[in-house]
C-alpha positions in Angstrom: 87.1 76.5 95.5 89.1 76.7 98.7 87.6 79.3 100.8 91.1 81.5 102.4 91.5 83.9 105.0 94.0 87.2 104.8 94.9 87.7 108.8 97.8 90.0 110.3 100.4 87.9 112.3 101.7 89.5 115.4 103.0 86.7 117.7 106.6 85.2 117.9 105.3 82.1 116.7 103.4 82.5 114.0 106.1 85.4 113.2 108.5 82.5 113.3 106.7 80.0 111.2 106.3 82.3 108.1 109.8 83.3 107.8 110.6 79.5 108.4 107.8 79.3 105.0 109.7 82.1 103.3 112.8 80.2 103.1 111.9 77.2 102.2 110.5 78.7 99.6 113.0 81.5 98.8 116.3 80.2 100.0 116.7 83.6 102.2 116.2 83.9 106.0 115.0 87.1 106.7 115.7 88.8 110.3 113.7 88.3 113.3 113.7 92.0 114.1 113.4 93.1 110.5 110.0 91.2 109.9 109.0 92.4 113.7 108.6 96.0 112.5 106.9 94.9 109.2 102.9 94.5 109.0 103.2 90.4 108.2 99.6 89.5 106.4 99.2 85.6 106.4 96.9 84.1 103.9 95.2 81.0 105.5 93.8 78.1 104.2 91.6 75.6 105.8 93.2 77.2 109.0 96.7 76.5 107.9 99.4 79.0 107.2 99.9 78.8 103.2 100.8 81.7 101.5 102.0 85.5 103.3 103.5 88.9 102.6 105.1 91.8 104.8 104.1 95.7 104.1 107.8 97.9 104.9 106.6 101.5 105.7 109.3 102.9 107.5 113.4 102.9 106.9 115.1 100.9 106.6 114.5 99.0 103.5 116.6 95.6 102.4 115.8 96.9 99.2 117.7 100.0 98.8 120.2 98.2 101.5 121.1 96.3 98.3 121.8 98.4 96.0 125.6 99.8 95.9 126.6 103.0 97.7 127.8 104.4 94.4 125.0 103.6 92.1 122.6 105.6 94.7 124.9 108.7 94.1 124.3 108.2 90.3 120.1 107.8 90.5 118.1 111.2 91.6 115.0 108.9 93.0 117.4 108.3 96.2 117.1 111.8 97.3 113.6 111.4 97.7 112.4 111.0 101.7 112.9 107.4 102.9 109.3 108.0 104.8 107.8 108.9 101.4 108.7 104.6 100.3 107.5 101.5 101.6 108.1 98.1 100.3 106.6 94.5 100.2 109.1 92.0 101.0 108.3 88.2 102.0 106.2 87.0 99.5 105.8 83.7 99.2 102.6 81.5 98.1 102.4 77.6 98.8 100.6 75.0 97.0 97.5 75.3 98.8 97.1 78.8 96.7 98.4 77.3 93.2 95.4 78.2 91.3 94.9 81.3 89.1 91.8 82.2 91.0 93.1 82.0 94.5 96.6 83.6 93.7 94.6 86.6 92.0 92.5 86.8 95.5 96.3 87.0 97.2 97.6 90.1 94.4 94.4 92.2 94.6 94.3 92.0 98.4 98.3 93.0 98.6 97.3 95.9 96.1 94.9 97.1 97.9 97.3 97.1 101.2 99.8 98.9 99.5 97.5 101.3 97.9 96.1 102.1 102.0 99.2 102.9 102.8 99.3 106.1 100.6 103.2 105.9 100.3 104.6 108.0 97.2 106.7 105.2 96.0 106.7 100.7 96.3 110.4 99.5 96.3 110.2 96.4 94.6 113.4 93.7 94.8 113.5 90.0 93.3 115.8 87.6 92.8 117.1 87.9 88.8 116.5 84.0 88.5 112.9 84.2 89.8 111.3 84.7 86.5 107.5 84.6 88.3 108.1 87.7 90.4 110.1 89.6 87.5 106.7 89.3 85.7 104.2 90.0 88.0 107.2 93.2 88.8 106.7 93.8 85.1 103.1 94.3 85.4 103.3 97.6 87.6 105.2 99.6 85.0 108.2 99.6 87.4 111.6 102.1 86.9 114.5 100.1 87.2 117.2 101.3 89.4 119.6 98.0 89.7 120.7 94.8 89.3 123.4 92.9 90.0 125.2 91.3 93.3 123.7 92.6 96.4 125.6 94.8 98.4 125.3 92.5 101.7 127.5 92.4 105.1 129.7 89.8 106.3 127.6 87.1 107.0 124.4 88.2 105.5 122.1 85.6 103.5 120.9 86.8 100.0 120.8 85.5 96.8 123.7 85.7 94.3 121.9 88.6 92.2 119.2 90.8 92.9 116.8 93.5 90.6 115.6 96.6 92.3 113.0 98.8 91.2 110.0 101.2 92.3 106.8 101.7 91.1 103.6 103.4 92.5 100.4 102.8 94.0 98.6 104.2 90.9 100.3 102.2 88.5 99.8 98.9 90.7 95.8 99.8 90.5 96.3 100.5 86.6 98.3 96.9 86.0 95.3 95.1 87.4 93.6 94.4 84.2 97.0 93.1 82.9 97.2 90.6 85.7 93.9 89.5 84.9 94.7 89.1 81.4 97.5 87.0 82.4 95.2 84.6 85.1 93.3 83.8 81.6 96.5 82.9 79.5 97.2 81.1 82.5 93.7 79.0 82.9 93.9 78.2 79.2 97.3 76.9 79.6 96.2 74.3 82.6 93.0 73.6 81.0 94.8 72.4 77.8 97.6 70.2 79.9 94.7 68.4 81.9 93.6 67.3 78.3 96.7 66.4 77.1 97.1 63.9 80.1 93.8 62.8 79.8 94.0 61.9 76.3 97.8 60.2 77.5 95.9 57.8 79.8 93.3 57.1 77.4 
């Protein structure tokens, strides 16, 4: 199994590299100013940036910014203090971190970072077409806020449809056994697929 290293990214060069890689994997370009206000965690495999995520612990949050004002006015959640909230953004995983075991390491590290932030609410947002992220979010037993077209400014780069929800750091911890279950199921599928390919070649 490859060794991976977690390291906070602070330099302009590595921040731009992180944003470039996130854009390559998702098609969304996050603003540099937004990234600089966040804690960027890079995952390095053999010294190369191979995955990462951003922890945003202060307003303004992109996930709530994209919810239309008319929707916000109808939801009691938005009466909470924004300083009790945080969001994880910029999550991407490259091919060097594709094994279930390595992905589990990334997931657990991200959960612990969220937990240690001591924020009351964790905001979740994903592309409604991204089934992998939706499954990950569902493991945290989220409360859903909005699903539909994002409320964007002119020229803002985003996906066509988003899903926004929130959970708590305790729910994320409680979701770890569910993620382990999903990990074992995926390992079985990988083993079965490998066996089928071996038989086909034989």
